[in-house]
N, C-alpha and C positions, 0 to 999 in steps of 0.2 A: 640673336636678339636677347635671349635669356642671360647670356654672358655679359652683355652691355648693361642690362638692368642690375645685375649683381655688382658690377663695377661702380655704378652710380650709387647704389645703396652703401657700398663700402666707403665711398668718398664722403657721403653724407654723415655716416657714423664717425669717420675720422674728424670731419669738421666740427661735429658736435662735441667730440672728446677734447679737441683742441680749445674750443670755447670754454669748456668746463675748467680746463687747466689754467687758462688765462684768468678766469674769474677767481680761481683759488689763489693764484699769485697775487691778485689785487687785495685779497683779504688778509694775506700774510703781513704781520707787523714786524718791521725791522727791529733788531735788538737795540739799536741806538735810540729808537723811539720809546721803547719800553723803559730804558734807563733814564731818558729825559723826563718821562712822565713820573717815574718813581722819585727822582730827585725833587721835582716840583711839588709832588704830594708831601714829601717829607718837610719841605720848606713851609708849605701851607699849614701842616700840622704844628710845626714849631712856632709859627707866627700866631696861630690860634692859642697855643699854650701860653705864650708870652703875654698875649692880650688878656687872657683870663687872669693871669697873675697881676697884671697892671690894674684891672678892674677891682680886684680884691684890695688893692692899695689906694683905691679911689682917685686914680690919676686923671680921670676925665669927669669928675664930679660936677665941675662948673658947667660943661656942655649938657650933661644930663638934666641939671636943674633948669637951664635956659629953655630946653625943648620939652620940658615936662607938660603933658596933657595937650600939646599942640598936635594938629593933624599934619602928617608928613607924607609927601609923595616920594616913593622910593623906586629907583630904576636900577635894574641889574645891568652892569656894563662889561662883565667878563663871563666867559663860558665855563664849562666843567674841566677843561684841560688843566691837569696839574692840581686839581682841587681836592683837598682831603675829604673823606666821607663825612666827617663831623661838620665841615663848612657847608657841604651840600645839604645836610640835614637841617641846619639852621636856616639856610636860604629857602628851603621848601616850607619850613614852619612860618616864615614871613610871607609866603605866597609868591615867591620868586624862583620857580624851578628852572627857568631857562634864561638865556641871554636875550636882551631887548624886551624883557617883561617889566611891567610896572604894577604897583599896588599902593594902597593908602594904609598908613600905619598910625595908630594913636600913640603919642609919646609917653607911654607908661615907663616906669623905671625898668621893668623887665624887657620891654621891646627895645628901649634905647641901649640896653646892655647887649642884646642880641645883635642889633645893628652895629654896635661898636666891634663885636667879634668878627663880623664879616665885612667891615667897612671898605676893605681893599677891593671888594668885588661889586660894590654898589655906590651909587651917589644919591643924595636925598636933599630935600628942601621943602619950603613952604609953598603949597599950591594956592592958586586963586580960585574963586568960585567959577570963573569962566573956564579954566582948565579942567576942573572937576566935571563941569557940565559937558564939555567937549569929549572927554574920555568916556563918560557914561553913555552919551548919545551915540557916539561914533564907533567906540570899541568895546562897549559894555556887553557882557553876556552873563547869564545867571544859571545856576544849577536847579533843574526841576526834575525831581525823581531820579537823580543821578545822571541826568542828561543835560548837555549844554544847549541853552537857547539864547538867541540874540535878543537884546532889549529893544525890540521894534514894536512893542505894544504895551500899553499901560495895563492891559488885562493880565499879562504875564506877571507883572510886578504885584498887582492886587492879589492874584491867586497865591503868590509865594510869600508876600510880606504884608498882606492886608490886615492881618491880626495885630500888627504893630502900627497901624494907621499910616502905612506907607503904601500908597495906591497908584502913584504915577512917577515918572522920571524925575520931576522937580522935587518930589518928596525924598527921593533917593539921594539926589544931589545935596539937598538941605541937610539930610541926616549925616552925610559924610563931612561936609565942610564945617558943620557946627559941632562935630563929634558928639552927636546926640546919644540918648540913652540906649538906642538900639544899633549903635555904630558897629559893634562886634558881630551882631546878628546879620547885618547887611553885608559886611565883608566876608562872612562865612558863606553867604549865598552867592556872592559875585565871584566870577572867575577872574584870574589876573588879566591885565590888559596887555595885548601884544602891540608893540610899537614898531614903526618903520625904522630900520637902521639909519643912523646919521650918514649922509651921503659920503663924506670923506673919512668917516670913522672918528674915533677919539684917539688922538696921537699919543697922549701921555697917561694911559690907563694905569700905569704902575706907580704914578706919583699922586700925592694928595692934592686936593684943590688948593689948600693953603700954600703949597709949594709949586703952584703953576700946573698941577696935574688935573686928574678927573675924579678920583674917588673921594668919598667923604661928604661932609655937609657943605652945601653951597647956597644956603638961604633961598631967596626968590629967583636966583639965577638958574634954578632947576628947570624953569619954564622954557629956556632956550633949547632944551634937549627933547622936548615933546614934538614929534613929527607924526601927525595923525593922517 
C-alpha cells in the first residue's frame, strides 16, 4: 500500500512539473515576434520624429486654428503593440492609456499639437451634449482620495468638486460641454471612459479618415463610434 501511495505522489509531482513546463513555454516569446515589435517601434519613433518636424514648419496650422478652444471627444483606436515609448507617454498625458478608452480634450494649441503627434492611434471629433451626458452618466467615474468611484451619486460630485460650484451630474456635463473655467479641474478628477469595442472592429485603422480610414479628425461623425 505504501508503495502505491509513493507512486501516486510521484505521478502528481510529475504532472505538476509538466504543467509548469507548459506554462513556461507559453510565456516564451518567439524571436520573430521580438523583431516584428522592434521594427514597428522604430517606425513609430520615426513617424513621431517626422511629425514633430512637420509641426515646427506649421504644416497643420489651419486645422489647429479651426479647432482652437473647441471641446473634443478623443478615442484611442490602437493598442500598445509596436508603439514607441514617447507615443505611449503622450497618449497617457492625454488620458488615453488603453485601447477603447475615451476622454474630452480642450482644443488648446498645446493639446492639438499633442493630438497631431499621436493622431495615427486616435480619432477625434466634436461631441454633442447628449453624448457627453451619456458618457458621464453611464461610464463616468471619479478619483476620490486616490480611489476610483462610479458617478452614481451627486454626493460624490459635491464632495469632490463642490468648491467649484459643481454639485451634480448635470453641472459636470455643463462644465465639459461649455469648456467652463473649471474644465481642466473636472478632467483631472474624472477617470477615462471605457468604451465597448465596435462589433466588427475598425477595418482601416492604418489609414486617415480623409483617405477612407479611421484615424484623425472626423468632425461630428465621432458619435457613430460611441457604443455604451
